[in-house]
Biopython code that builds the backbone (N, CA, C, O; Angstrom):
import numpy as np
from Bio.PDB.StructureBuilder import StructureBuilder

atoms = [
    (1, "THR", "N", (52.134, -60.816, 26.751)),
    (1, "THR", "CA", (51.396, -59.169, 26.312)),
    (1, "THR", "C", (49.980, -59.556, 25.873)),
    (1, "THR", "O", (49.802, -60.633, 25.304)),
    (2, "VAL", "N", (48.817, -58.589, 26.155)),
    (2, "VAL", "CA", (47.549, -58.764, 25.718)),
    (2, "VAL", "C", (47.748, -59.058, 24.084)),
    (2, "VAL", "O", (47.133, -59.962, 23.518)),
    (3, "GLN", "N", (48.530, -58.323, 23.520)),
    (3, "GLN", "CA", (48.508, -58.017, 21.912)),
    (3, "GLN", "C", (49.147, -59.621, 21.095)),
    (3, "GLN", "O", (48.614, -60.106, 20.097)),
    (4, "VAL", "N", (50.122, -60.101, 21.661)),
    (4, "VAL", "CA", (51.021, -61.140, 21.319)),
    (4, "VAL", "C", (49.840, -62.618, 21.649)),
    (4, "VAL", "O", (49.728, -63.609, 20.927)),
    (5, "ILE", "N", (49.196, -62.374, 22.760)),
    (5, "ILE", "CA", (48.121, -63.324, 23.034)),
    (5, "ILE", "C", (47.167, -63.169, 21.920)),
    (5, "ILE", "O", (46.864, -64.234, 21.382)),
    (6, "GLU", "N", (46.529, -61.925, 21.361)),
    (6, "GLU", "CA", (45.404, -61.955, 20.804)),
    (6, "GLU", "C", (45.973, -62.258, 19.288)),
    (6, "GLU", "O", (45.119, -62.586, 18.465)),
    (7, "GLU", "N", (47.328, -62.178, 18.850)),
    (7, "GLU", "CA", (47.701, -62.551, 17.794)),
    (7, "GLU", "C", (47.851, -64.355, 17.394)),
    (7, "GLU", "O", (47.693, -65.094, 16.423)),
    (8, "LEU", "N", (48.201, -64.429, 18.638)),
    (8, "LEU", "CA", (48.317, -66.237, 18.685)),
    (8, "LEU", "C", (47.090, -66.776, 18.455)),
    (8, "LEU", "O", (46.959, -67.793, 17.775)),
    (9, "LEU", "N", (46.052, -66.118, 19.022)),
    (9, "LEU", "CA", (44.750, -67.063, 18.806)),
    (9, "LEU", "C", (44.202, -66.460, 17.599)),
    (9, "LEU", "O", (43.329, -67.234, 17.207)),
    (10, "ARG", "N", (44.284, -65.454, 16.814)),
    (10, "ARG", "CA", (44.156, -65.074, 15.321)),
    (10, "ARG", "C", (44.884, -66.465, 14.630)),
    (10, "ARG", "O", (44.396, -67.304, 13.872)),
    (11, "LEU", "N", (46.357, -66.345, 15.255)),
    (11, "LEU", "CA", (47.217, -67.422, 13.881)),
    (11, "LEU", "C", (46.281, -68.770, 14.292)),
    (11, "LEU", "O", (45.674, -69.403, 13.429)),
    (12, "ALA", "N", (46.254, -69.051, 15.436)),
    (12, "ALA", "CA", (45.729, -70.570, 15.832)),
    (12, "ALA", "C", (44.439, -70.889, 15.153)),
    (12, "ALA", "O", (44.192, -72.037, 14.783)),
    (13, "HIS", "N", (43.707, -70.009, 15.004)),
    (13, "HIS", "CA", (42.256, -70.143, 14.408)),
    (13, "HIS", "C", (42.378, -70.267, 12.682)),
    (13, "HIS", "O", (41.527, -70.864, 12.022)),
    (14, "GLU", "N", (43.701, -69.535, 12.015)),
    (14, "GLU", "CA", (43.844, -69.576, 10.679)),
    (14, "GLU", "C", (44.731, -70.785, 10.597)),
    (14, "GLU", "O", (44.819, -71.316, 9.490)),
    (15, "ILE", "N", (45.280, -71.206, 11.419)),
    (15, "ILE", "CA", (45.914, -72.645, 11.082)),
    (15, "ILE", "C", (45.253, -73.519, 11.247)),
    (15, "ILE", "O", (45.404, -74.417, 10.419)),
    (16, "ALA", "N", (44.300, -73.734, 12.238)),
    (16, "ALA", "CA", (43.294, -74.442, 12.124)),
    (16, "ALA", "C", (42.192, -74.815, 11.050)),
    (16, "ALA", "O", (41.582, -75.879, 10.940)),
    (17, "LEU", "N", (42.080, -73.465, 10.155)),
    (17, "LEU", "CA", (41.457, -73.732, 8.828)),
    (17, "LEU", "C", (42.280, -74.045, 7.888)),
    (17, "LEU", "O", (41.731, -74.579, 6.924)),
    (18, "ALA", "N", (43.791, -73.860, 7.787)),
    (18, "ALA", "CA", (44.164, -74.235, 6.565)),
    (18, "ALA", "C", (45.279, -75.577, 6.857)),
    (18, "ALA", "O", (45.769, -75.668, 7.983)),
    (19, "LYS", "N", (45.534, -76.290, 6.108)),
    (19, "LYS", "CA", (46.087, -77.427, 5.957)),
    (19, "LYS", "C", (47.605, -77.134, 5.641)),
    (19, "LYS", "O", (47.982, -76.246, 4.876)),
    (20, "PRO", "N", (48.407, -77.980, 6.318)),
    (20, "PRO", "CA", (49.769, -77.663, 6.018)),
    (20, "PRO", "C", (50.300, -78.125, 4.554)),
    (20, "PRO", "O", (49.689, -79.079, 4.071)),
    (21, "PRO", "N", (51.276, -77.617, 3.844)),
    (21, "PRO", "CA", (51.775, -77.995, 2.736)),
    (21, "PRO", "C", (52.143, -79.366, 2.522)),
    (21, "PRO", "O", (52.488, -79.887, 3.583)),
    (22, "GLU", "N", (52.193, -80.116, 1.565)),
    (22, "GLU", "CA", (52.686, -81.434, 1.622)),
    (22, "GLU", "C", (54.251, -81.338, 2.135)),
    (22, "GLU", "O", (55.133, -80.577, 1.737)),
    (23, "GLY", "N", (54.309, -82.448, 3.235)),
    (23, "GLY", "CA", (56.123, -82.437, 3.439)),
    (23, "GLY", "C", (55.875, -81.675, 4.762)),
    (23, "GLY", "O", (56.833, -81.981, 5.472)),
    (24, "MET", "N", (55.173, -80.943, 5.358)),
    (24, "MET", "CA", (54.808, -80.162, 6.728)),
    (24, "MET", "C", (54.089, -80.544, 7.407)),
    (24, "MET", "O", (52.919, -80.676, 7.047)),
    (25, "SER", "N", (54.490, -80.862, 8.617)),
    (25, "SER", "CA", (53.514, -81.723, 9.736)),
    (25, "SER", "C", (52.934, -80.378, 10.229)),
    (25, "SER", "O", (53.408, -79.265, 10.000)),
    (26, "GLU", "N", (51.644, -80.720, 11.065)),
    (26, "GLU", "CA", (51.052, -79.550, 11.335)),
    (26, "GLU", "C", (51.632, -78.612, 12.354)),
    (26, "GLU", "O", (51.526, -77.391, 12.234)),
    (27, "ASP", "N", (52.388, -79.328, 13.594)),
    (27, "ASP", "CA", (53.130, -78.334, 14.286)),
    (27, "ASP", "C", (54.201, -77.795, 13.208)),
    (27, "ASP", "O", (54.336, -76.577, 13.329)),
    (28, "GLU", "N", (54.817, -78.221, 12.422)),
    (28, "GLU", "CA", (55.971, -77.289, 11.469)),
    (28, "GLU", "C", (55.221, -76.377, 10.976)),
    (28, "GLU", "O", (55.720, -75.253, 10.931)),
    (29, "TYR", "N", (53.843, -76.549, 10.469)),
    (29, "TYR", "CA", (53.017, -75.405, 9.656)),
    (29, "TYR", "C", (53.133, -74.335, 10.714)),
    (29, "TYR", "O", (53.505, -73.205, 10.397)),
    (30, "ALA", "N", (52.883, -74.592, 11.736)),
    (30, "ALA", "CA", (52.410, -73.813, 12.709)),
    (30, "ALA", "C", (53.635, -72.909, 12.921)),
    (30, "ALA", "O", (53.509, -71.738, 12.562)),
    (31, "PHE", "N", (54.528, -73.206, 13.329)),
    (31, "PHE", "CA", (55.846, -72.496, 13.566)),
    (31, "PHE", "C", (55.806, -71.723, 12.276)),
    (31, "PHE", "O", (55.738, -70.494, 12.303)),
    (32, "TYR", "N", (55.844, -72.398, 11.148)),
    (32, "TYR", "CA", (56.143, -71.703, 9.640)),
    (32, "TYR", "C", (55.417, -70.321, 9.749)),
    (32, "TYR", "O", (55.970, -69.222, 9.790)),
    (33, "GLN", "N", (54.285, -70.539, 9.782)),
    (33, "GLN", "CA", (52.848, -69.526, 9.894)),
    (33, "GLN", "C", (53.762, -68.426, 10.926)),
    (33, "GLN", "O", (54.389, -67.526, 10.367)),
    (34, "ALA", "N", (53.794, -68.518, 12.120)),
    (34, "ALA", "CA", (54.022, -67.622, 12.829)),
    (34, "ALA", "C", (55.494, -66.803, 12.272)),
    (34, "ALA", "O", (55.509, -65.572, 12.297)),
    (35, "LEU", "N", (56.559, -67.482, 11.838)),
    (35, "LEU", "CA", (57.659, -66.717, 11.397)),
    (35, "LEU", "C", (57.468, -66.081, 10.258)),
    (35, "LEU", "O", (58.107, -65.057, 10.015)),
    (36, "ALA", "N", (56.401, -66.678, 9.236)),
    (36, "ALA", "CA", (56.294, -65.988, 8.038)),
    (36, "ALA", "C", (55.710, -64.983, 7.714)),
    (36, "ALA", "O", (55.644, -64.492, 6.587)),
    (37, "GLN", "N", (54.990, -64.405, 9.233)),
    (37, "GLN", "CA", (54.317, -63.168, 9.137)),
    (37, "GLN", "C", (55.067, -62.021, 9.211)),
    (37, "GLN", "O", (54.598, -60.915, 8.943)),
    (38, "ASN", "N", (56.377, -62.238, 9.609)),
    (38, "ASN", "CA", (57.306, -60.843, 8.914)),
    (38, "ASN", "C", (57.481, -61.117, 7.778)),
    (38, "ASN", "O", (57.823, -62.204, 7.312)),
    (39, "GLU", "N", (57.223, -59.986, 7.156)),
    (39, "GLU", "CA", (57.356, -59.818, 5.525)),
    (39, "GLU", "C", (59.228, -60.051, 5.042)),
    (39, "GLU", "O", (59.809, -60.731, 4.196)),
    (40, "SER", "N", (59.675, -59.036, 6.152)),
    (40, "SER", "CA", (60.913, -58.900, 5.721)),
    (40, "SER", "C", (62.057, -60.198, 5.663)),
    (40, "SER", "O", (63.021, -60.430, 4.932)),
    (41, "ALA", "N", (61.357, -60.996, 6.959)),
    (41, "ALA", "CA", (62.304, -62.293, 6.985)),
    (41, "ALA", "C", (61.828, -63.461, 5.730)),
    (41, "ALA", "O", (62.628, -64.367, 5.498)),
    (42, "MET", "N", (60.554, -63.408, 4.966)),
    (42, "MET", "CA", (60.054, -64.129, 4.193)),
    (42, "MET", "C", (60.776, -63.839, 2.854)),
    (42, "MET", "O", (61.058, -64.613, 1.939)),
    (43, "GLN", "N", (61.052, -62.176, 3.027)),
    (43, "GLN", "CA", (61.858, -61.659, 1.263)),
    (43, "GLN", "C", (63.418, -62.184, 1.492)),
    (43, "GLN", "O", (64.189, -62.855, 0.805)),
    (44, "ILE", "N", (63.488, -61.674, 2.540)),
    (44, "ILE", "CA", (65.237, -62.110, 3.257)),
    (44, "ILE", "C", (65.679, -63.442, 3.065)),
    (44, "ILE", "O", (66.483, -63.895, 2.249)),
    (45, "MET", "N", (64.999, -64.009, 3.981)),
    (45, "MET", "CA", (65.055, -65.504, 3.989)),
    (45, "MET", "C", (64.879, -66.621, 3.034)),
    (45, "MET", "O", (65.728, -67.350, 2.521)),
    (46, "GLY", "N", (63.649, -66.599, 2.913)),
    (46, "GLY", "CA", (62.905, -66.942, 1.475)),
    (46, "GLY", "C", (62.079, -68.182, 1.950)),
    (46, "GLY", "O", (62.665, -68.759, 2.866)),
    (47, "GLU", "N", (60.773, -68.823, 1.566)),
    (47, "GLU", "CA", (60.239, -69.951, 1.939)),
    (47, "GLU", "C", (61.132, -71.246, 2.188)),
    (47, "GLU", "O", (61.091, -71.541, 3.383)),
    (48, "PRO", "N", (61.794, -71.970, 1.565)),
    (48, "PRO", "CA", (62.868, -73.104, 1.821)),
    (48, "PRO", "C", (63.531, -72.921, 3.006)),
    (48, "PRO", "O", (63.462, -73.834, 3.829)),
    (49, "VAL", "N", (64.187, -71.894, 3.278)),
    (49, "VAL", "CA", (64.942, -71.296, 4.752)),
    (49, "VAL", "C", (63.566, -71.611, 5.810)),
    (49, "VAL", "O", (63.401, -72.649, 6.450)),
    (50, "LEU", "N", (62.701, -70.480, 5.793)),
    (50, "LEU", "CA", (61.662, -70.778, 6.909)),
    (50, "LEU", "C", (61.054, -72.208, 6.875)),
    (50, "LEU", "O", (60.611, -72.556, 7.969)),
    (51, "ARG", "N", (60.967, -72.852, 6.166)),
    (51, "ARG", "CA", (60.689, -74.146, 6.036)),
    (51, "ARG", "C", (61.352, -74.722, 6.935)),
    (51, "ARG", "O", (60.876, -75.099, 8.005)),
    (52, "ALA", "N", (62.936, -74.889, 6.458)),
    (52, "ALA", "CA", (63.797, -75.902, 7.495)),
    (52, "ALA", "C", (64.223, -75.139, 9.006)),
    (52, "ALA", "O", (64.761, -75.759, 9.922)),
    (53, "LEU", "N", (63.924, -73.900, 9.056)),
    (53, "LEU", "CA", (63.567, -73.588, 10.648)),
    (53, "LEU", "C", (62.747, -73.760, 11.280)),
    (53, "LEU", "O", (62.933, -73.875, 12.491)),
    (54, "ALA", "N", (61.403, -73.856, 10.688)),
    (54, "ALA", "CA", (60.098, -74.484, 11.256)),
    (54, "ALA", "C", (60.218, -75.718, 11.604)),
    (54, "ALA", "O", (59.818, -76.124, 12.695)),
    (55, "HIS", "N", (60.855, -76.558, 10.612)),
    (55, "HIS", "CA", (61.441, -78.221, 11.125)),
    (55, "HIS", "C", (62.245, -78.284, 11.791)),
    (55, "HIS", "O", (62.322, -79.325, 12.443)),
    (56, "GLU", "N", (63.082, -77.428, 11.959)),
    (56, "GLU", "CA", (64.198, -77.597, 13.018)),
    (56, "GLU", "C", (63.824, -77.238, 14.607)),
    (56, "GLU", "O", (64.104, -77.851, 15.637)),
    (57, "LEU", "N", (63.176, -76.157, 14.421)),
    (57, "LEU", "CA", (62.094, -75.512, 15.661)),
    (57, "LEU", "C", (61.504, -76.723, 16.316)),
    (57, "LEU", "O", (61.816, -77.260, 17.379)),
    (58, "THR", "N", (60.609, -77.023, 15.467)),
    (58, "THR", "CA", (59.705, -78.183, 15.670)),
    (58, "THR", "C", (60.345, -79.359, 16.606)),
    (58, "THR", "O", (59.933, -79.773, 17.689)),
    (59, "ASP", "N", (61.482, -79.765, 15.846)),
    (59, "ASP", "CA", (62.175, -80.996, 16.168)),
    (59, "ASP", "C", (62.610, -80.727, 17.932)),
    (59, "ASP", "O", (62.187, -81.282, 18.945)),
    (60, "LYS", "N", (63.611, -79.651, 17.742)),
    (60, "LYS", "CA", (64.349, -79.432, 19.130)),
    (60, "LYS", "C", (63.605, -78.946, 19.923)),
    (60, "LYS", "O", (63.990, -79.073, 21.086)),
    (61, "LEU", "N", (62.191, -78.159, 19.713)),
    (61, "LEU", "CA", (61.178, -77.949, 20.992)),
    (61, "LEU", "C", (60.498, -79.291, 21.470)),
    (61, "LEU", "O", (60.241, -79.461, 22.662)),
    (62, "ARG", "N", (60.255, -80.105, 20.646)),
    (62, "ARG", "CA", (59.637, -81.017, 20.930)),
    (62, "ARG", "C", (60.688, -82.160, 21.768)),
    (62, "ARG", "O", (60.397, -82.908, 22.701)),
    (63, "LYS", "N", (61.577, -82.039, 21.287)),
    (63, "LYS", "CA", (62.902, -82.860, 22.370)),
    (63, "LYS", "C", (62.991, -82.427, 23.814)),
    (63, "LYS", "O", (63.132, -83.105, 24.832)),
    (64, "SER", "N", (62.875, -81.146, 23.644)),
    (64, "SER", "CA", (63.166, -80.283, 25.053)),
    (64, "SER", "C", (61.605, -80.172, 25.528)),
    (64, "SER", "O", (61.591, -79.150, 26.214)),
    (65, "ALA", "N", (60.627, -80.574, 25.509)),
    (65, "ALA", "CA", (59.671, -80.267, 26.048)),
    (65, "ALA", "C", (59.522, -81.532, 26.972)),
    (65, "ALA", "O", (59.505, -82.712, 26.624)),
    (66, "THR", "N", (59.391, -80.859, 28.566)),
    (66, "THR", "CA", (58.895, -81.628, 29.422)),
    (66, "THR", "C", (57.522, -81.560, 30.154)),
    (66, "THR", "O", (56.830, -80.654, 29.691)),
    (67, "VAL", "N", (56.987, -82.185, 31.061)),
    (67, "VAL", "CA", (55.755, -81.865, 31.493)),
    (67, "VAL", "C", (55.833, -80.646, 32.291)),
    (67, "VAL", "O", (56.798, -80.424, 33.023)),
    (68, "ASP", "N", (55.084, -80.044, 32.200)),
    (68, "ASP", "CA", (54.597, -78.611, 32.683)),
    (68, "ASP", "C", (55.663, -77.737, 32.479)),
    (68, "ASP", "O", (55.848, -76.837, 33.298)),
    (69, "TRP", "N", (56.458, -77.873, 31.425)),
    (69, "TRP", "CA", (57.539, -76.817, 30.989)),
    (69, "TRP", "C", (57.021, -75.275, 30.779)),
    (69, "TRP", "O", (57.791, -74.351, 31.040)),
    (70, "SER", "N", (55.790, -75.041, 30.333)),
    (70, "SER", "CA", (55.318, -73.900, 30.326)),
    (70, "SER", "C", (54.691, -73.103, 31.369)),
    (70, "SER", "O", (54.043, -72.057, 31.340)),
    (71, "LYS", "N", (55.094, -73.954, 32.374)),
    (71, "LYS", "CA", (54.640, -73.286, 33.812)),
    (71, "LYS", "C", (55.937, -73.020, 34.641)),
    (71, "LYS", "O", (55.675, -72.030, 35.324)),
    (72, "ARG", "N", (57.052, -73.382, 34.875)),
    (72, "ARG", "CA", (58.344, -73.198, 35.172)),
    (72, "ARG", "C", (59.127, -72.458, 34.209)),
    (72, "ARG", "O", (59.512, -72.709, 33.067)),
    (73, "GLU", "N", (59.283, -71.238, 35.178)),
    (73, "GLU", "CA", (60.117, -69.831, 34.435)),
    (73, "GLU", "C", (61.410, -70.531, 33.897)),
    (73, "GLU", "O", (61.752, -70.342, 32.730)),
    (74, "SER", "N", (62.137, -71.344, 34.743)),
    (74, "SER", "CA", (63.622, -71.860, 34.284)),
    (74, "SER", "C", (63.107, -72.628, 32.845)),
    (74, "SER", "O", (63.615, -72.141, 31.834)),
    (75, "SER", "N", (62.210, -73.709, 32.635)),
    (75, "SER", "CA", (62.120, -74.388, 31.529)),
    (75, "SER", "C", (61.557, -73.403, 30.460)),
    (75, "SER", "O", (61.747, -73.779, 29.304)),
    (76, "ARG", "N", (60.943, -72.289, 30.604)),
    (76, "ARG", "CA", (60.618, -71.398, 29.754)),
    (76, "ARG", "C", (61.511, -70.626, 29.066)),
    (76, "ARG", "O", (61.495, -70.496, 27.842)),
    (77, "GLN", "N", (62.482, -69.982, 29.991)),
    (77, "GLN", "CA", (63.818, -69.264, 29.655)),
    (77, "GLN", "C", (65.100, -70.183, 28.868)),
    (77, "GLN", "O", (66.043, -69.696, 28.243)),
    (78, "ARG", "N", (64.785, -71.833, 29.137)),
    (78, "ARG", "CA", (65.457, -72.501, 28.151)),
    (78, "ARG", "C", (64.933, -72.684, 26.659)),
    (78, "ARG", "O", (65.555, -72.701, 25.597)),
    (79, "MET", "N", (63.758, -72.798, 26.903)),
    (79, "MET", "CA", (63.215, -72.828, 25.303)),
    (79, "MET", "C", (63.260, -71.621, 24.752)),
    (79, "MET", "O", (63.580, -71.549, 23.566)),
    (80, "ARG", "N", (62.984, -70.548, 25.415)),
    (80, "ARG", "CA", (63.327, -69.262, 24.755)),
    (80, "ARG", "C", (65.119, -69.026, 24.125)),
    (80, "ARG", "O", (65.601, -68.660, 23.053)),
    (81, "VAL", "N", (65.423, -69.264, 24.849)),
    (81, "VAL", "CA", (67.096, -69.498, 24.465)),
    (81, "VAL", "C", (67.371, -70.062, 23.493)),
    (81, "VAL", "O", (68.153, -69.531, 22.704)),
    (82, "LEU", "N", (66.767, -71.441, 23.204)),
    (82, "LEU", "CA", (66.686, -72.317, 22.337)),
    (82, "LEU", "C", (66.045, -71.729, 20.900)),
    (82, "LEU", "O", (66.473, -71.745, 19.746)),
    (83, "VAL", "N", (65.140, -71.340, 21.350)),
    (83, "VAL", "CA", (64.430, -70.551, 19.994)),
    (83, "VAL", "C", (65.440, -69.257, 19.359)),
    (83, "VAL", "O", (65.517, -69.220, 18.131)),
    (84, "LYS", "N", (66.035, -68.445, 19.968)),
    (84, "LYS", "CA", (66.435, -67.446, 19.918)),
    (84, "LYS", "C", (67.879, -67.900, 19.269)),
    (84, "LYS", "O", (68.435, -67.134, 18.481)),
    (85, "VAL", "N", (68.598, -69.427, 19.688)),
    (85, "VAL", "CA", (69.753, -69.788, 18.922)),
    (85, "VAL", "C", (69.300, -70.253, 17.585)),
    (85, "VAL", "O", (70.183, -70.218, 16.729)),
    (86, "LEU", "N", (68.292, -70.622, 17.251)),
    (86, "LEU", "CA", (68.297, -71.121, 16.433)),
    (86, "LEU", "C", (67.537, -69.833, 14.885)),
    (86, "LEU", "O", (67.545, -69.872, 13.655)),
    (87, "LEU", "N", (67.126, -69.105, 15.689)),
    (87, "LEU", "CA", (66.657, -67.639, 14.926)),
    (87, "LEU", "C", (67.731, -67.192, 14.305)),
    (87, "LEU", "O", (67.695, -66.979, 13.093)),
    (88, "GLY", "N", (68.958, -66.962, 15.118)),
    (88, "GLY", "CA", (70.171, -66.781, 14.849)),
    (88, "GLY", "C", (71.075, -67.481, 13.577)),
    (88, "GLY", "O", (71.666, -67.043, 12.590)),
    (89, "LYS", "N", (70.816, -68.920, 14.225)),
    (89, "LYS", "CA", (71.551, -69.949, 13.058)),
    (89, "LYS", "C", (70.942, -69.319, 11.832)),
    (89, "LYS", "O", (71.679, -68.641, 11.115)),
    (90, "TYR", "N", (69.637, -69.477, 11.508)),
    (90, "TYR", "CA", (69.005, -69.166, 10.180)),
    (90, "TYR", "C", (69.075, -67.569, 9.754)),
    (90, "TYR", "O", (68.627, -67.189, 8.672)),
    (91, "ARG", "N", (69.663, -66.700, 10.682)),
    (91, "ARG", "CA", (69.654, -65.325, 10.054)),
    (91, "ARG", "C", (68.362, -64.834, 10.211)),
    (91, "ARG", "O", (68.247, -63.960, 9.352)),
    (92, "TYR", "N", (67.369, -64.920, 10.819)),
    (92, "TYR", "CA", (66.149, -64.573, 10.953)),
    (92, "TYR", "C", (66.220, -63.281, 11.401)),
    (92, "TYR", "O", (66.585, -63.094, 12.561)),
    (93, "PRO", "N", (65.909, -62.262, 10.623)),
    (93, "PRO", "CA", (66.353, -60.578, 10.986)),
    (93, "PRO", "C", (65.995, -60.421, 12.721)),
    (93, "PRO", "O", (65.141, -60.918, 13.455)),
    (94, "PRO", "N", (67.351, -59.272, 12.960)),
    (94, "PRO", "CA", (67.614, -59.554, 14.294)),
    (94, "PRO", "C", (66.370, -58.656, 15.000)),
    (94, "PRO", "O", (65.813, -59.007, 16.040)),
    (95, "ASP", "N", (66.071, -57.557, 14.322)),
    (95, "ASP", "CA", (65.038, -56.548, 14.879)),
    (95, "ASP", "C", (63.232, -57.109, 15.027)),
    (95, "ASP", "O", (62.404, -56.399, 15.597)),
    (96, "LYS", "N", (62.950, -58.180, 14.539)),
    (96, "LYS", "CA", (62.173, -58.967, 14.768)),
    (96, "LYS", "C", (62.391, -60.661, 15.381)),
    (96, "LYS", "O", (61.648, -61.560, 14.986)),
    (97, "GLN", "N", (63.022, -60.800, 15.945)),
    (97, "GLN", "CA", (63.682, -61.752, 17.230)),
    (97, "GLN", "C", (62.610, -61.933, 17.913)),
    (97, "GLN", "O", (61.830, -62.885, 17.941)),
    (98, "PRO", "N", (62.632, -60.496, 18.719)),
    (98, "PRO", "CA", (61.782, -60.970, 20.112)),
    (98, "PRO", "C", (60.261, -61.209, 20.005)),
    (98, "PRO", "O", (59.609, -61.837, 20.838)),
    (99, "GLU", "N", (59.711, -60.569, 18.754)),
    (99, "GLU", "CA", (58.378, -60.723, 18.130)),
    (99, "GLU", "C", (58.218, -62.162, 17.852)),
    (99, "GLU", "O", (57.328, -62.851, 18.350)),
    (100, "ALA", "N", (59.199, -62.621, 16.962)),
    (100, "ALA", "CA", (59.043, -64.267, 16.672)),
    (100, "ALA", "C", (59.135, -64.854, 18.069)),
    (100, "ALA", "O", (58.109, -65.383, 18.496)),
    (101, "ILE", "N", (60.252, -64.839, 18.871)),
    (101, "ILE", "CA", (60.354, -65.678, 19.991)),
    (101, "ILE", "C", (59.289, -66.230, 20.736)),
    (101, "ILE", "O", (59.083, -67.346, 21.212)),
    (102, "ASP", "N", (58.419, -64.750, 20.708)),
    (102, "ASP", "CA", (57.024, -64.803, 21.577)),
    (102, "ASP", "C", (56.195, -65.583, 20.921)),
    (102, "ASP", "O", (55.589, -66.479, 21.507)),
    (103, "LYS", "N", (56.060, -65.361, 19.669)),
    (103, "LYS", "CA", (54.739, -66.099, 18.849)),
    (103, "LYS", "C", (55.350, -67.595, 18.920)),
    (103, "LYS", "O", (54.642, -68.454, 19.445)),
    (104, "VAL", "N", (56.539, -67.934, 18.457)),
    (104, "VAL", "CA", (56.930, -69.310, 18.630)),
    (104, "VAL", "C", (56.602, -69.681, 19.917)),
    (104, "VAL", "O", (55.664, -70.476, 19.962)),
    (105, "ILE", "N", (57.037, -69.385, 20.890)),
    (105, "ILE", "CA", (57.028, -69.967, 22.265)),
    (105, "ILE", "C", (55.347, -69.843, 22.701)),
    (105, "ILE", "O", (54.879, -70.621, 23.532)),
    (106, "GLY", "N", (54.737, -69.074, 22.226)),
    (106, "GLY", "CA", (53.078, -69.343, 22.221)),
    (106, "GLY", "C", (52.341, -70.673, 21.884)),
    (106, "GLY", "O", (51.491, -71.344, 22.469)),
    (107, "GLN", "N", (53.101, -70.799, 20.544)),
    (107, "GLN", "CA", (52.530, -71.835, 19.845)),
    (107, "GLN", "C", (53.011, -73.310, 20.419)),
    (107, "GLN", "O", (52.331, -74.334, 20.366)),
    (108, "ALA", "N", (54.368, -73.184, 20.992)),
    (108, "ALA", "CA", (55.159, -74.413, 21.572)),
    (108, "ALA", "C", (54.079, -74.524, 22.798)),
    (108, "ALA", "O", (53.789, -75.631, 23.253)),
    (109, "GLU", "N", (53.469, -73.255, 23.337)),
    (109, "GLU", "CA", (52.615, -73.756, 24.513)),
    (109, "GLU", "C", (51.396, -74.419, 24.001)),
    (109, "GLU", "O", (50.904, -75.265, 24.749)),
    (110, "LEU", "N", (50.948, -74.246, 23.127)),
    (110, "LEU", "CA", (49.653, -74.927, 22.793)),
    (110, "LEU", "C", (49.972, -76.544, 22.485)),
    (110, "LEU", "O", (49.275, -77.514, 22.782)),
    (111, "PHE", "N", (51.263, -76.507, 21.790)),
    (111, "PHE", "CA", (51.405, -77.943, 22.128)),
    (111, "PHE", "C", (51.748, -78.577, 22.879)),
    (111, "PHE", "O", (51.660, -79.773, 22.600)),
    (112, "ALA", "N", (52.404, -78.182, 24.418)),
    (112, "ALA", "CA", (53.238, -78.523, 25.329)),
    (112, "ALA", "C", (52.573, -79.750, 25.963)),
    (112, "ALA", "O", (53.279, -80.744, 26.129)),
    (113, "ASP", "N", (51.274, -79.782, 26.337)),
    (113, "ASP", "CA", (50.780, -81.355, 26.968)),
    (113, "ASP", "C", (50.940, -82.034, 25.925)),
    (113, "ASP", "O", (51.944, -82.724, 26.101)),
    (114, "GLU", "N", (50.381, -82.274, 24.653)),
    (114, "GLU", "CA", (50.547, -83.247, 23.826)),
    (114, "GLU", "C", (52.092, -84.003, 23.744)),
    (114, "GLU", "O", (52.261, -85.217, 23.861)),
    (115, "TRP", "N", (53.329, -82.846, 23.483)),
    (115, "TRP", "CA", (54.234, -83.122, 23.291)),
    (115, "TRP", "C", (54.832, -83.579, 24.623)),
    (115, "TRP", "O", (55.939, -84.107, 24.529)),
    (116, "ALA", "N", (54.349, -83.482, 25.739)),
    (116, "ALA", "CA", (55.164, -83.819, 27.295)),
    (116, "ALA", "C", (54.371, -85.461, 27.122)),
    (116, "ALA", "O", (55.141, -86.415, 27.235)),
    (117, "ILE", "N", (53.128, -85.723, 26.901)),
    (117, "ILE", "CA", (52.486, -86.952, 26.708)),
    (117, "ILE", "C", (53.258, -88.083, 25.530)),
    (117, "ILE", "O", (53.298, -89.287, 25.783)),
    (118, "ASP", "N", (53.792, -87.560, 24.356)),
    (118, "ASP", "CA", (54.308, -87.979, 23.484)),
    (118, "ASP", "C", (55.667, -88.552, 23.494)),
    (118, "ASP", "O", (56.037, -89.452, 22.741)),
    (119, "SER", "N", (56.516, -87.871, 24.557)),
    (119, "SER", "CA", (57.727, -87.876, 25.225)),
    (119, "SER", "C", (57.791, -89.184, 26.160)),
    (119, "SER", "O", (58.762, -89.917, 26.348)),
    (120, "GLU", "N", (56.498, -89.278, 26.695)),
    (120, "GLU", "CA", (56.595, -90.331, 27.965)),
    (120, "GLU", "C", (56.654, -91.688, 27.622)),
    (120, "GLU", "O", (56.728, -92.544, 28.503)),
]
sb = StructureBuilder()
sb.init_structure("model")
sb.init_model(0)
sb.init_chain("A")
sb.init_seg("    ")
for serial, (resi, resn, name, xyz) in enumerate(atoms, 1):
    if name == "N":
        sb.init_residue(resn, " ", resi, " ")
    sb.init_atom(name, np.array(xyz, "f"), 0.0, 1.0, " ", f" {name:<3s}", serial, name[0])
structure = sb.get_structure()
C-alpha cells in the first residue's frame, strides 16, 4: 500500500543516515529498525531479542533470495511465510505482524538484487 511504501522510503532514508551498532551488519540493522518501530514489540521483546530476530531474518532471507524473487508472486509468498514463521518463533506481537511482514519484505526487496548477485 502507499502508506507502507512511504514508511519504507522514510525508513530507508533514516537507515542511510544511521550507522549500525557494533556487531550488526547494515542489512540486519535495516530489519531491526523496521521491527523496532513497533514500541510494544520493543517493550515486550527487548533489544537483544529483536537483534537476534533481525540476525536470523537476514540470514534466512538472504539464503532464500533468488534472482527476481521480488517479481514472482510465488517467491514473494514463500518469503512472507518465512518472515511470519520467524516472527512467531520470536513471539513478535501478533496484532502487529502483518505490518512488520510488509516492512521486512519491503526492506528485503531493497536488498534483493545485491543478495541474488552474492548467491551466484
